Each structure stands twice: as structure tokens, then as C-alpha cells.
Phi, psi and omega in degrees: 000138180245133179257132176237154176244156180194179176224153183214136174248121182248135177245106181280145176224135175270120180280163181300331180276006177089356180272162183257139175241136177243119172264119187240142170242123185231160180206131173285137177254013174210176179069235184270000177058027180290162180232160176187182179228145178224150175236116180251130180235131178298138177255000000 
């Protein structure tokens, strides 16, 4: 098993249908130090 560290900034939004959406910007602080964005929507 390999352990990696990172950081993430999440911006929550309440949608009109009452569900929560998280817009995230993340970055690994170990390994390849890659960055990215994710959009998570409650189902």
C-alpha cells in the first residue's frame, strides 16, 4: 500500500432541487504533484 498526501479546496453550492454540489480544486503534495478539478453532485 502506498500513502499519498494532498490538499483540496471545496466550494459547496445548494442546487434548486435541494441537493449539494461540490466544486473542488485539488493538488497532490507528494508523488507526481499533479493538480486538477472535480465536480461532485449528490445523488
